[in-house]
mmCIF file of the N, C-alpha and C atoms, coordinates in Angstrom:
data_MODEL
# 
_entry.id   MODEL 
# 
loop_
_atom_site.group_PDB 
_atom_site.id 
_atom_site.type_symbol 
_atom_site.label_atom_id 
_atom_site.label_alt_id 
_atom_site.label_comp_id 
_atom_site.label_asym_id 
_atom_site.label_entity_id 
_atom_site.label_seq_id 
_atom_site.pdbx_PDB_ins_code 
_atom_site.Cartn_x 
_atom_site.Cartn_y 
_atom_site.Cartn_z 
_atom_site.occupancy 
_atom_site.B_iso_or_equiv 
_atom_site.pdbx_formal_charge 
_atom_site.auth_seq_id 
_atom_site.auth_comp_id 
_atom_site.auth_asym_id 
_atom_site.auth_atom_id 
_atom_site.pdbx_PDB_model_num 
ATOM 1   N N  . MET A 1 1  ? -22.037 -11.141 34.170  1.00 0.00 ? 1  MET A N  1 
ATOM 2   C CA . MET A 1 1  ? -21.939 -9.829  33.514  1.00 0.00 ? 1  MET A CA 1 
ATOM 3   C C  . MET A 1 1  ? -20.974 -9.993  32.311  1.00 0.00 ? 1  MET A C  1 
ATOM 4   N N  . ALA A 1 2  ? -21.503 -9.799  31.115  1.00 0.00 ? 2  ALA A N  1 
ATOM 5   C CA . ALA A 1 2  ? -20.738 -9.903  29.913  1.00 0.00 ? 2  ALA A CA 1 
ATOM 6   C C  . ALA A 1 2  ? -19.953 -8.613  29.659  1.00 0.00 ? 2  ALA A C  1 
ATOM 7   N N  . GLN A 1 3  ? -18.735 -8.744  29.249  1.00 0.00 ? 3  GLN A N  1 
ATOM 8   C CA . GLN A 1 3  ? -17.912 -7.569  28.956  1.00 0.00 ? 3  GLN A CA 1 
ATOM 9   C C  . GLN A 1 3  ? -18.158 -7.184  27.504  1.00 0.00 ? 3  GLN A C  1 
ATOM 10  N N  . GLU A 1 4  ? -18.228 -5.916  27.247  1.00 0.00 ? 4  GLU A N  1 
ATOM 11  C CA . GLU A 1 4  ? -18.386 -5.393  25.903  1.00 0.00 ? 4  GLU A CA 1 
ATOM 12  C C  . GLU A 1 4  ? -17.026 -5.142  25.321  1.00 0.00 ? 4  GLU A C  1 
ATOM 13  N N  . ILE A 1 5  ? -16.748 -5.703  24.180  1.00 0.00 ? 5  ILE A N  1 
ATOM 14  C CA . ILE A 1 5  ? -15.419 -5.511  23.540  1.00 0.00 ? 5  ILE A CA 1 
ATOM 15  C C  . ILE A 1 5  ? -15.530 -4.306  22.609  1.00 0.00 ? 5  ILE A C  1 
ATOM 16  N N  . ASP A 1 6  ? -14.596 -3.387  22.784  1.00 0.00 ? 6  ASP A N  1 
ATOM 17  C CA . ASP A 1 6  ? -14.531 -2.227  21.924  1.00 0.00 ? 6  ASP A CA 1 
ATOM 18  C C  . ASP A 1 6  ? -13.643 -2.536  20.739  1.00 0.00 ? 6  ASP A C  1 
ATOM 19  N N  . VAL A 1 7  ? -14.260 -2.787  19.596  1.00 0.00 ? 7  VAL A N  1 
ATOM 20  C CA . VAL A 1 7  ? -13.528 -3.146  18.393  1.00 0.00 ? 7  VAL A CA 1 
ATOM 21  C C  . VAL A 1 7  ? -13.268 -1.894  17.560  1.00 0.00 ? 7  VAL A C  1 
ATOM 22  N N  . GLN A 1 8  ? -12.041 -1.636  17.260  1.00 0.00 ? 8  GLN A N  1 
ATOM 23  C CA . GLN A 1 8  ? -11.673 -0.462  16.457  1.00 0.00 ? 8  GLN A CA 1 
ATOM 24  C C  . GLN A 1 8  ? -12.067 -0.727  15.018  1.00 0.00 ? 8  GLN A C  1 
ATOM 25  N N  . SER A 1 9  ? -12.759 0.252   14.438  1.00 0.00 ? 9  SER A N  1 
ATOM 26  C CA . SER A 1 9  ? -13.108 0.139   12.988  1.00 0.00 ? 9  SER A CA 1 
ATOM 27  C C  . SER A 1 9  ? -11.885 0.475   12.145  1.00 0.00 ? 9  SER A C  1 
ATOM 28  N N  . ILE A 1 10 ? -11.788 -0.208  11.022  1.00 0.00 ? 10 ILE A N  1 
ATOM 29  C CA . ILE A 1 10 ? -10.662 -0.046  10.115  1.00 0.00 ? 10 ILE A CA 1 
ATOM 30  C C  . ILE A 1 10 ? -11.232 0.299   8.744   1.00 0.00 ? 10 ILE A C  1 
ATOM 31  N N  . ILE A 1 11 ? -10.447 1.046   7.957   1.00 0.00 ? 11 ILE A N  1 
ATOM 32  C CA . ILE A 1 11 ? -10.901 1.483   6.651   1.00 0.00 ? 11 ILE A CA 1 
ATOM 33  C C  . ILE A 1 11 ? -10.408 0.517   5.578   1.00 0.00 ? 11 ILE A C  1 
ATOM 34  N N  . ASP A 1 12 ? -11.328 0.111   4.717   1.00 0.00 ? 12 ASP A N  1 
ATOM 35  C CA . ASP A 1 12 ? -10.986 -0.739  3.581   1.00 0.00 ? 12 ASP A CA 1 
ATOM 36  C C  . ASP A 1 12 ? -10.154 0.099   2.651   1.00 0.00 ? 12 ASP A C  1 
ATOM 37  N N  . PRO A 1 13 ? -8.933  -0.349  2.262   1.00 0.00 ? 13 PRO A N  1 
ATOM 38  C CA . PRO A 1 13 ? -8.051  0.462   1.408   1.00 0.00 ? 13 PRO A CA 1 
ATOM 39  C C  . PRO A 1 13 ? -8.542  0.595   -0.031  1.00 0.00 ? 13 PRO A C  1 
ATOM 40  N N  . VAL A 1 14 ? -9.490  -0.192  -0.474  1.00 0.00 ? 14 VAL A N  1 
ATOM 41  C CA . VAL A 1 14 ? -9.955  -0.147  -1.841  1.00 0.00 ? 14 VAL A CA 1 
ATOM 42  C C  . VAL A 1 14 ? -11.128 0.846   -1.970  1.00 0.00 ? 14 VAL A C  1 
ATOM 43  N N  . CYS A 1 15 ? -12.178 0.659   -1.173  1.00 0.00 ? 15 CYS A N  1 
ATOM 44  C CA . CYS A 1 15 ? -13.383 1.468   -1.345  1.00 0.00 ? 15 CYS A CA 1 
ATOM 45  C C  . CYS A 1 15 ? -13.506 2.561   -0.267  1.00 0.00 ? 15 CYS A C  1 
ATOM 46  N N  . GLY A 1 16 ? -12.697 2.516   0.790   1.00 0.00 ? 16 GLY A N  1 
ATOM 47  C CA . GLY A 1 16 ? -12.727 3.519   1.819   1.00 0.00 ? 16 GLY A CA 1 
ATOM 48  C C  . GLY A 1 16 ? -13.843 3.302   2.859   1.00 0.00 ? 16 GLY A C  1 
ATOM 49  N N  . MET A 1 17 ? -14.507 2.188   2.780   1.00 0.00 ? 17 MET A N  1 
ATOM 50  C CA . MET A 1 17 ? -15.588 1.894   3.684   1.00 0.00 ? 17 MET A CA 1 
ATOM 51  C C  . MET A 1 17 ? -15.007 1.463   5.055   1.00 0.00 ? 17 MET A C  1 
ATOM 52  N N  . GLU A 1 18 ? -15.699 1.840   6.143   1.00 0.00 ? 18 GLU A N  1 
ATOM 53  C CA . GLU A 1 18 ? -15.285 1.437   7.476   1.00 0.00 ? 18 GLU A CA 1 
ATOM 54  C C  . GLU A 1 18 ? -15.749 0.010   7.695   1.00 0.00 ? 18 GLU A C  1 
ATOM 55  N N  . VAL A 1 19 ? -14.813 -0.845  8.152   1.00 0.00 ? 19 VAL A N  1 
ATOM 56  C CA . VAL A 1 19 ? -15.137 -2.273  8.316   1.00 0.00 ? 19 VAL A CA 1 
ATOM 57  C C  . VAL A 1 19 ? -14.789 -2.719  9.757   1.00 0.00 ? 19 VAL A C  1 
ATOM 58  N N  . ASP A 1 20 ? -15.512 -3.695  10.215  1.00 0.00 ? 20 ASP A N  1 
ATOM 59  C CA . ASP A 1 20 ? -15.242 -4.298  11.514  1.00 0.00 ? 20 ASP A CA 1 
ATOM 60  C C  . ASP A 1 20 ? -14.214 -5.444  11.315  1.00 0.00 ? 20 ASP A C  1 
ATOM 61  N N  . PRO A 1 21 ? -13.016 -5.310  11.915  1.00 0.00 ? 21 PRO A N  1 
ATOM 62  C CA . PRO A 1 21 ? -11.975 -6.348  11.683  1.00 0.00 ? 21 PRO A CA 1 
ATOM 63  C C  . PRO A 1 21 ? -12.358 -7.731  12.111  1.00 0.00 ? 21 PRO A C  1 
ATOM 64  N N  . VAL A 1 22 ? -13.315 -7.861  12.952  1.00 0.00 ? 22 VAL A N  1 
ATOM 65  C CA . VAL A 1 22 ? -13.757 -9.208  13.380  1.00 0.00 ? 22 VAL A CA 1 
ATOM 66  C C  . VAL A 1 22 ? -14.568 -9.895  12.299  1.00 0.00 ? 22 VAL A C  1 
ATOM 67  N N  . LYS A 1 23 ? -15.337 -9.144  11.549  1.00 0.00 ? 23 LYS A N  1 
ATOM 68  C CA . LYS A 1 23 ? -16.223 -9.658  10.462  1.00 0.00 ? 23 LYS A CA 1 
ATOM 69  C C  . LYS A 1 23 ? -15.628 -9.524  9.071   1.00 0.00 ? 23 LYS A C  1 
ATOM 70  N N  . ALA A 1 24 ? -14.586 -8.742  8.935   1.00 0.00 ? 24 ALA A N  1 
ATOM 71  C CA . ALA A 1 24 ? -14.085 -8.389  7.629   1.00 0.00 ? 24 ALA A CA 1 
ATOM 72  C C  . ALA A 1 24 ? -13.294 -9.533  6.982   1.00 0.00 ? 24 ALA A C  1 
ATOM 73  N N  . VAL A 1 25 ? -13.188 -9.430  5.648   1.00 0.00 ? 25 VAL A N  1 
ATOM 74  C CA . VAL A 1 25 ? -12.293 -10.339 4.863   1.00 0.00 ? 25 VAL A CA 1 
ATOM 75  C C  . VAL A 1 25 ? -10.891 -9.716  4.991   1.00 0.00 ? 25 VAL A C  1 
ATOM 76  N N  . LYS A 1 26 ? -9.873  -10.577 5.165   1.00 0.00 ? 26 LYS A N  1 
ATOM 77  C CA . LYS A 1 26 ? -8.549  -9.980  5.366   1.00 0.00 ? 26 LYS A CA 1 
ATOM 78  C C  . LYS A 1 26 ? -7.487  -10.696 4.507   1.00 0.00 ? 26 LYS A C  1 
ATOM 79  N N  . THR A 1 27 ? -6.415  -10.002 4.302   1.00 0.00 ? 27 THR A N  1 
ATOM 80  C CA . THR A 1 27 ? -5.238  -10.543 3.607   1.00 0.00 ? 27 THR A CA 1 
ATOM 81  C C  . THR A 1 27 ? -3.997  -9.927  4.275   1.00 0.00 ? 27 THR A C  1 
ATOM 82  N N  . CYS A 1 28 ? -2.846  -10.491 3.944   1.00 0.00 ? 28 CYS A N  1 
ATOM 83  C CA . CYS A 1 28 ? -1.602  -9.959  4.485   1.00 0.00 ? 28 CYS A CA 1 
ATOM 84  C C  . CYS A 1 28 ? -0.763  -9.447  3.329   1.00 0.00 ? 28 CYS A C  1 
ATOM 85  N N  . TYR A 1 29 ? -0.212  -8.214  3.473   1.00 0.00 ? 29 TYR A N  1 
ATOM 86  C CA . TYR A 1 29 ? 0.591   -7.624  2.462   1.00 0.00 ? 29 TYR A CA 1 
ATOM 87  C C  . TYR A 1 29 ? 1.809   -7.009  3.139   1.00 0.00 ? 29 TYR A C  1 
ATOM 88  N N  . ASN A 1 30 ? 2.998   -7.450  2.772   1.00 0.00 ? 30 ASN A N  1 
ATOM 89  C CA . ASN A 1 30 ? 4.265   -7.002  3.381   1.00 0.00 ? 30 ASN A CA 1 
ATOM 90  C C  . ASN A 1 30 ? 4.265   -7.089  4.881   1.00 0.00 ? 30 ASN A C  1 
ATOM 91  N N  . GLY A 1 31 ? 3.672   -8.154  5.394   1.00 0.00 ? 31 GLY A N  1 
ATOM 92  C CA . GLY A 1 31 ? 3.633   -8.396  6.854   1.00 0.00 ? 31 GLY A CA 1 
ATOM 93  C C  . GLY A 1 31 ? 2.566   -7.637  7.569   1.00 0.00 ? 31 GLY A C  1 
ATOM 94  N N  . ILE A 1 32 ? 1.711   -6.921  6.876   1.00 0.00 ? 32 ILE A N  1 
ATOM 95  C CA . ILE A 1 32 ? 0.657   -6.115  7.493   1.00 0.00 ? 32 ILE A CA 1 
ATOM 96  C C  . ILE A 1 32 ? -0.710  -6.723  7.103   1.00 0.00 ? 32 ILE A C  1 
ATOM 97  N N  . GLU A 1 33 ? -1.555  -6.906  8.126   1.00 0.00 ? 33 GLU A N  1 
ATOM 98  C CA . GLU A 1 33 ? -2.917  -7.440  7.859   1.00 0.00 ? 33 GLU A CA 1 
ATOM 99  C C  . GLU A 1 33 ? -3.794  -6.289  7.369   1.00 0.00 ? 33 GLU A C  1 
ATOM 100 N N  . LEU A 1 34 ? -4.468  -6.470  6.279   1.00 0.00 ? 34 LEU A N  1 
ATOM 101 C CA . LEU A 1 34 ? -5.380  -5.510  5.724   1.00 0.00 ? 34 LEU A CA 1 
ATOM 102 C C  . LEU A 1 34 ? -6.785  -6.129  5.690   1.00 0.00 ? 34 LEU A C  1 
ATOM 103 N N  . TYR A 1 35 ? -7.794  -5.267  5.960   1.00 0.00 ? 35 TYR A N  1 
ATOM 104 C CA . TYR A 1 35 ? -9.159  -5.756  6.062   1.00 0.00 ? 35 TYR A CA 1 
ATOM 105 C C  . TYR A 1 35 ? -10.026 -5.123  4.946   1.00 0.00 ? 35 TYR A C  1 
ATOM 106 N N  . PHE A 1 36 ? -10.977 -5.940  4.419   1.00 0.00 ? 36 PHE A N  1 
ATOM 107 C CA . PHE A 1 36 ? -11.799 -5.487  3.312   1.00 0.00 ? 36 PHE A CA 1 
ATOM 108 C C  . PHE A 1 36 ? -13.264 -5.775  3.640   1.00 0.00 ? 36 PHE A C  1 
ATOM 109 N N  . CYS A 1 37 ? -14.171 -4.981  3.020   1.00 0.00 ? 37 CYS A N  1 
ATOM 110 C CA . CYS A 1 37 ? -15.602 -5.185  3.243   1.00 0.00 ? 37 CYS A CA 1 
ATOM 111 C C  . CYS A 1 37 ? -16.124 -6.421  2.531   1.00 0.00 ? 37 CYS A C  1 
ATOM 112 N N  . THR A 1 38 ? -15.565 -6.757  1.394   1.00 0.00 ? 38 THR A N  1 
ATOM 113 C CA . THR A 1 38 ? -16.002 -7.923  0.611   1.00 0.00 ? 38 THR A CA 1 
ATOM 114 C C  . THR A 1 38 ? -14.828 -8.625  -0.081  1.00 0.00 ? 38 THR A C  1 
ATOM 115 N N  . ASP A 1 39 ? -15.096 -9.794  -0.612  1.00 0.00 ? 39 ASP A N  1 
ATOM 116 C CA . ASP A 1 39 ? -14.048 -10.494 -1.387  1.00 0.00 ? 39 ASP A CA 1 
ATOM 117 C C  . ASP A 1 39 ? -13.704 -9.701  -2.656  1.00 0.00 ? 39 ASP A C  1 
ATOM 118 N N  . THR A 1 40 ? -14.675 -8.961  -3.172  1.00 0.00 ? 40 THR A N  1 
ATOM 119 C CA . THR A 1 40 ? -14.409 -8.194  -4.384  1.00 0.00 ? 40 THR A CA 1 
ATOM 120 C C  . THR A 1 40 ? -13.313 -7.152  -4.159  1.00 0.00 ? 40 THR A C  1 
ATOM 121 N N  . CYS A 1 41 ? -13.433 -6.408  -3.043  1.00 0.00 ? 41 CYS A N  1 
ATOM 122 C CA . CYS A 1 41 ? -12.354 -5.460  -2.715  1.00 0.00 ? 41 CYS A CA 1 
ATOM 123 C C  . CYS A 1 41 ? -11.046 -6.138  -2.449  1.00 0.00 ? 41 CYS A C  1 
ATOM 124 N N  . LYS A 1 42 ? -11.077 -7.223  -1.764  1.00 0.00 ? 42 LYS A N  1 
ATOM 125 C CA . LYS A 1 42 ? -9.825  -8.004  -1.498  1.00 0.00 ? 42 LYS A CA 1 
ATOM 126 C C  . LYS A 1 42 ? -9.193  -8.445  -2.826  1.00 0.00 ? 42 LYS A C  1 
ATOM 127 N N  . ASN A 1 43 ? -9.979  -8.969  -3.750  1.00 0.00 ? 43 ASN A N  1 
ATOM 128 C CA . ASN A 1 43 ? -9.424  -9.388  -5.010  1.00 0.00 ? 43 ASN A CA 1 
ATOM 129 C C  . ASN A 1 43 ? -8.892  -8.234  -5.848  1.00 0.00 ? 43 ASN A C  1 
ATOM 130 N N  . ARG A 1 44 ? -9.551  -7.091  -5.785  1.00 0.00 ? 44 ARG A N  1 
ATOM 131 C CA . ARG A 1 44 ? -9.034  -5.899  -6.511  1.00 0.00 ? 44 ARG A CA 1 
ATOM 132 C C  . ARG A 1 44 ? -7.716  -5.510  -5.936  1.00 0.00 ? 44 ARG A C  1 
ATOM 133 N N  . PHE A 1 45 ? -7.579  -5.510  -4.597  1.00 0.00 ? 45 PHE A N  1 
ATOM 134 C CA . PHE A 1 45 ? -6.335  -5.142  -3.973  1.00 0.00 ? 45 PHE A CA 1 
ATOM 135 C C  . PHE A 1 45 ? -5.243  -6.113  -4.376  1.00 0.00 ? 45 PHE A C  1 
ATOM 136 N N  . GLU A 1 46 ? -5.506  -7.418  -4.303  1.00 0.00 ? 46 GLU A N  1 
ATOM 137 C CA . GLU A 1 46 ? -4.485  -8.423  -4.592  1.00 0.00 ? 46 GLU A CA 1 
ATOM 138 C C  . GLU A 1 46 ? -4.072  -8.390  -6.029  1.00 0.00 ? 46 GLU A C  1 
ATOM 139 N N  . SER A 1 47 ? -4.885  -7.883  -6.929  1.00 0.00 ? 47 SER A N  1 
ATOM 140 C CA . SER A 1 47 ? -4.499  -7.835  -8.328  1.00 0.00 ? 47 SER A CA 1 
ATOM 141 C C  . SER A 1 47 ? -3.594  -6.646  -8.622  1.00 0.00 ? 47 SER A C  1 
ATOM 142 N N  . ALA A 1 48 ? -3.659  -5.586  -7.838  1.00 0.00 ? 48 ALA A N  1 
ATOM 143 C CA . ALA A 1 48 ? -2.826  -4.400  -8.013  1.00 0.00 ? 48 ALA A CA 1 
ATOM 144 C C  . ALA A 1 48 ? -2.616  -3.671  -6.696  1.00 0.00 ? 48 ALA A C  1 
ATOM 145 N N  . PRO A 1 49 ? -1.889  -4.247  -5.751  1.00 0.00 ? 49 PRO A N  1 
ATOM 146 C CA . PRO A 1 49 ? -1.725  -3.619  -4.433  1.00 0.00 ? 49 PRO A CA 1 
ATOM 147 C C  . PRO A 1 49 ? -1.010  -2.241  -4.471  1.00 0.00 ? 49 PRO A C  1 
ATOM 148 N N  . GLN A 1 50 ? -0.177  -2.014  -5.497  1.00 0.00 ? 50 GLN A N  1 
ATOM 149 C CA . GLN A 1 50 ? 0.533   -0.736  -5.589  1.00 0.00 ? 50 GLN A CA 1 
ATOM 150 C C  . GLN A 1 50 ? -0.434  0.432   -5.805  1.00 0.00 ? 50 GLN A C  1 
ATOM 151 N N  . ASP A 1 51 ? -1.607  0.126   -6.307  1.00 0.00 ? 51 ASP A N  1 
ATOM 152 C CA . ASP A 1 51 ? -2.605  1.180   -6.519  1.00 0.00 ? 51 ASP A CA 1 
ATOM 153 C C  . ASP A 1 51 ? -3.307  1.641   -5.232  1.00 0.00 ? 51 ASP A C  1 
ATOM 154 N N  . TYR A 1 52 ? -3.174  0.867   -4.180  1.00 0.00 ? 52 TYR A N  1 
ATOM 155 C CA . TYR A 1 52 ? -3.889  1.129   -2.965  1.00 0.00 ? 52 TYR A CA 1 
ATOM 156 C C  . TYR A 1 52 ? -3.062  1.373   -1.755  1.00 0.00 ? 52 TYR A C  1 
ATOM 157 N N  . VAL A 1 53 ? -1.764  1.017   -1.809  1.00 0.00 ? 53 VAL A N  1 
ATOM 158 C CA . VAL A 1 53 ? -0.905  1.186   -0.646  1.00 0.00 ? 53 VAL A CA 1 
ATOM 159 C C  . VAL A 1 53 ? -0.294  2.579   -0.723  1.00 0.00 ? 53 VAL A C  1 
ATOM 160 N N  . VAL A 1 54 ? -0.374  3.264   0.424   1.00 0.00 ? 54 VAL A N  1 
ATOM 161 C CA . VAL A 1 54 ? 0.247   4.613   0.476   1.00 0.00 ? 54 VAL A CA 1 
ATOM 162 C C  . VAL A 1 54 ? 1.765   4.501   0.327   1.00 0.00 ? 54 VAL A C  1 
ATOM 163 N N  . ASN A 1 55 ? 2.349   5.536   -0.175  1.00 0.00 ? 55 ASN A N  1 
ATOM 164 C CA . ASN A 1 55 ? 3.772   5.525   -0.435  1.00 0.00 ? 55 ASN A CA 1 
ATOM 165 C C  . ASN A 1 55 ? 4.538   5.175   0.829   1.00 0.00 ? 55 ASN A C  1 
ATOM 166 N N  . GLN A 1 56 ? 5.404   4.215   0.701   1.00 0.00 ? 56 GLN A N  1 
ATOM 167 C CA . GLN A 1 56 ? 6.237   3.836   1.872   1.00 0.00 ? 56 GLN A CA 1 
ATOM 168 C C  . GLN A 1 56 ? 7.470   4.744   1.856   1.00 0.00 ? 56 GLN A C  1 
ATOM 169 N N  . ARG A 1 57 ? 8.091   4.848   2.987   1.00 0.00 ? 57 ARG A N  1 
ATOM 170 C CA . ARG A 1 57 ? 9.262   5.663   3.135   1.00 0.00 ? 57 ARG A CA 1 
ATOM 171 C C  . ARG A 1 57 ? 10.365  5.143   2.176   1.00 0.00 ? 57 ARG A C  1 
ATOM 172 N N  . LYS A 1 58 ? 10.963  6.104   1.503   1.00 0.00 ? 58 LYS A N  1 
ATOM 173 C CA . LYS A 1 58 ? 12.045  5.709   0.585   1.00 0.00 ? 58 LYS A CA 1 
ATOM 174 C C  . LYS A 1 58 ? 13.401  5.879   1.284   1.00 0.00 ? 58 LYS A C  1 
ATOM 175 N N  . GLY A 1 59 ? 14.317  5.016   0.934   1.00 0.00 ? 59 GLY A N  1 
ATOM 176 C CA . GLY A 1 59 ? 15.645  5.117   1.495   1.00 0.00 ? 59 GLY A CA 1 
ATOM 177 C C  . GLY A 1 59 ? 16.451  6.141   0.727   1.00 0.00 ? 59 GLY A C  1 
ATOM 178 N N  . PHE A 1 60 ? 17.653  6.437   1.208   1.00 0.00 ? 60 PHE A N  1 
ATOM 179 C CA . PHE A 1 60 ? 18.540  7.430   0.581   1.00 0.00 ? 60 PHE A CA 1 
ATOM 180 C C  . PHE A 1 60 ? 18.803  7.111   -0.861  1.00 0.00 ? 60 PHE A C  1 
ATOM 181 N N  . TRP A 1 61 ? 19.153  5.873   -1.114  1.00 0.00 ? 61 TRP A N  1 
ATOM 182 C CA . TRP A 1 61 ? 19.559  5.483   -2.467  1.00 0.00 ? 61 TRP A CA 1 
ATOM 183 C C  . TRP A 1 61 ? 18.422  5.635   -3.445  1.00 0.00 ? 61 TRP A C  1 
ATOM 184 N N  . ARG A 1 62 ? 17.196  5.239   -3.090  1.00 0.00 ? 62 ARG A N  1 
ATOM 185 C CA . ARG A 1 62 ? 16.065  5.386   -3.992  1.00 0.00 ? 62 ARG A CA 1 
ATOM 186 C C  . ARG A 1 62 ? 15.756  6.836   -4.253  1.00 0.00 ? 62 ARG A C  1 
ATOM 187 N N  . ARG A 1 63 ? 15.830  7.729   -3.222  1.00 0.00 ? 63 ARG A N  1 
ATOM 188 C CA . ARG A 1 63 ? 15.605  9.144   -3.430  1.00 0.00 ? 63 ARG A CA 1 
ATOM 189 C C  . ARG A 1 63 ? 16.636  9.754   -4.360  1.00 0.00 ? 63 ARG A C  1 
ATOM 190 N N  . TYR A 1 64 ? 17.915  9.340   -4.148  1.00 0.00 ? 64 TYR A N  1 
ATOM 191 C CA . TYR A 1 64 ? 19.007  9.842   -5.001  1.00 0.00 ? 64 TYR A CA 1 
ATOM 192 C C  . TYR A 1 64 ? 18.774  9.475   -6.452  1.00 0.00 ? 64 TYR A C  1 
ATOM 193 N N  . LEU A 1 65 ? 18.441  8.183   -6.718  1.00 0.00 ? 65 LEU A N  1 
ATOM 194 C CA . LEU A 1 65 ? 18.252  7.765   -8.088  1.00 0.00 ? 65 LEU A CA 1 
ATOM 195 C C  . LEU A 1 65 ? 17.031  8.428   -8.729  1.00 0.00 ? 65 LEU A C  1 
ATOM 196 N N  . GLU A 1 66 ? 15.985  8.687   -8.000  1.00 0.00 ? 66 GLU A N  1 
ATOM 197 C CA . GLU A 1 66 ? 14.816  9.414   -8.537  1.00 0.00 ? 66 GLU A CA 1 
ATOM 198 C C  . GLU A 1 66 ? 15.220  10.833  -8.911  1.00 0.00 ? 66 GLU A C  1 
ATOM 199 N N  . ARG A 1 67 ? 16.001  11.502  -8.060  1.00 0.00 ? 67 ARG A N  1 
ATOM 200 C CA . ARG A 1 67 ? 16.444  12.861  -8.361  1.00 0.00 ? 67 ARG A CA 1 
ATOM 201 C C  . ARG A 1 67 ? 17.369  12.876  -9.602  1.00 0.00 ? 67 ARG A C  1 
ATOM 202 N N  . LEU A 1 68 ? 18.252  11.920  -9.643  1.00 0.00 ? 68 LEU A N  1 
ATOM 203 C CA . LEU A 1 68 ? 19.187  11.793  -10.785 1.00 0.00 ? 68 LEU A CA 1 
ATOM 204 C C  . LEU A 1 68 ? 18.402  11.557  -12.075 1.00 0.00 ? 68 LEU A C  1 
ATOM 205 N N  . ASN A 1 69 ? 17.444  10.683  -12.039 1.00 0.00 ? 69 ASN A N  1 
ATOM 206 C CA . ASN A 1 69 ? 16.627  10.403  -13.250 1.00 0.00 ? 69 ASN A CA 1 
ATOM 207 C C  . ASN A 1 69 ? 15.869  11.631  -13.659 1.00 0.00 ? 69 ASN A C  1 
ATOM 208 N N  . LYS A 1 70 ? 15.281  12.369  -12.692 1.00 0.00 ? 70 LYS A N  1 
ATOM 209 C CA . LYS A 1 70 ? 14.560  13.605  -13.027 1.00 0.00 ? 70 LYS A CA 1 
ATOM 210 C C  . LYS A 1 70 ? 15.503  14.645  -13.613 1.00 0.00 ? 70 LYS A C  1 
ATOM 211 N N  . ALA A 1 71 ? 16.690  14.775  -13.069 1.00 0.00 ? 71 ALA A N  1 
ATOM 212 C CA . ALA A 1 71 ? 17.618  15.836  -13.550 1.00 0.00 ? 71 ALA A CA 1 
ATOM 213 C C  . ALA A 1 71 ? 18.180  15.523  -14.908 1.00 0.00 ? 71 ALA A C  1 
ATOM 214 N N  . THR A 1 72 ? 18.350  14.255  -15.237 1.00 0.00 ? 72 THR A N  1 
ATOM 215 C CA . THR A 1 72 ? 18.948  13.900  -16.561 1.00 0.00 ? 72 THR A CA 1 
ATOM 216 C C  . THR A 1 72 ? 17.948  13.482  -17.589 1.00 0.00 ? 72 THR A C  1 
ATOM 217 N N  . GLY A 1 73 ? 16.687  13.454  -17.167 1.00 0.00 ? 73 GLY A N  1 
ATOM 218 C CA . GLY A 1 73 ? 15.631  13.015  -18.112 1.00 0.00 ? 73 GLY A CA 1 
ATOM 219 C C  . GLY A 1 73 ? 15.750  11.546  -18.494 1.00 0.00 ? 73 GLY A C  1 
ATOM 220 N N  . GLY A 1 74 ? 16.391  10.775  -17.595 1.00 0.00 ? 74 GLY A N  1 
ATOM 221 C CA . GLY A 1 74 ? 16.567  9.348   -17.844 1.00 0.00 ? 74 GLY A CA 1 
ATOM 222 C C  . GLY A 1 74 ? 17.743  9.031   -18.769 1.00 0.00 ? 74 GLY A C  1 
ATOM 223 N N  . ARG A 1 75 ? 18.454  10.027  -19.253 1.00 0.00 ? 75 ARG A N  1 
ATOM 224 C CA . ARG A 1 75 ? 19.620  9.754   -20.113 1.00 0.00 ? 75 ARG A CA 1 
ATOM 225 C C  . ARG A 1 75 ? 20.853  9.463   -19.267 1.00 0.00 ? 75 ARG A C  1 
ATOM 226 N N  . PRO A 1 76 ? 21.723  8.555   -19.732 1.00 0.00 ? 76 PRO A N  1 
ATOM 227 C CA . PRO A 1 76 ? 22.945  8.300   -18.981 1.00 0.00 ? 76 PRO A CA 1 
ATOM 228 C C  . PRO A 1 76 ? 23.856  9.487   -19.052 1.00 0.00 ? 76 PRO A C  1 
ATOM 229 N N  . PRO A 1 77 ? 24.790  9.602   -18.100 1.00 0.00 ? 77 PRO A N  1 
ATOM 230 C CA . PRO A 1 77 ? 25.766  10.701  -18.101 1.00 0.00 ? 77 PRO A CA 1 
ATOM 231 C C  . PRO A 1 77 ? 26.597  10.673  -19.386 1.00 0.00 ? 77 PRO A C  1 
ATOM 232 N N  . SER A 1 78 ? 27.090  11.808  -19.830 1.00 0.00 ? 78 SER A N  1 
ATOM 233 C CA . SER A 1 78 ? 27.806  11.915  -21.115 1.00 0.00 ? 78 SER A CA 1 
ATOM 234 C C  . SER A 1 78 ? 29.093  11.068  -21.146 1.00 0.00 ? 78 SER A C  1 
ATOM 235 N N  . CYS A 1 79 ? 29.667  10.810  -19.972 1.00 0.00 ? 79 CYS A N  1 
ATOM 236 C CA . CYS A 1 79 ? 30.853  9.995   -19.917 1.00 0.00 ? 79 CYS A CA 1 
ATOM 237 C C  . CYS A 1 79 ? 30.537  8.531   -20.247 1.00 0.00 ? 79 CYS A C  1 
ATOM 238 N N  . HIS A 1 80 ? 29.286  8.167   -20.244 1.00 0.00 ? 80 HIS A N  1 
ATOM 239 C CA . HIS A 1 80 ? 28.878  6.805   -20.540 1.00 0.00 ? 80 HIS A CA 1 
ATOM 240 C C  . HIS A 1 80 ? 28.193  6.655   -21.915 1.00 0.00 ? 80 HIS A C  1 
ATOM 241 N N  . SER A 1 81 ? 28.207  7.730   -22.709 1.00 0.00 ? 81 SER A N  1 
ATOM 242 C CA . SER A 1 81 ? 27.559  7.645   -24.012 1.00 0.00 ? 81 SER A CA 1 
ATOM 243 C C  . SER A 1 81 ? 28.365  6.786   -24.935 1.00 0.00 ? 81 SER A C  1 
ATOM 244 N N  . ILE A 1 82 ? 27.695  6.196   -25.848 1.00 0.00 ? 82 ILE A N  1 
ATOM 245 C CA . ILE A 1 82 ? 28.356  5.299   -26.803 1.00 0.00 ? 82 ILE A CA 1 
ATOM 246 C C  . ILE A 1 82 ? 28.600  5.972   -28.106 1.00 0.00 ? 82 ILE A C  1 
# 
């Protein structure tokens, strides 16, 4: 009696297609395995991963600097002007 393996389908981050992780093309990004429907999608991802990765959690310091930059319009504080 052969056991049937229930393989979870995964979404290709480039085209949004559902892929079978057993048959899919894969790559590793920041320690996470990602699966793609074709080499074309994998190559697109590898050329610009920031376009396809969902925003990762930001730490306190990064959030602070983004708020500071937004509040000052990117200009340095007046005490640092030349």
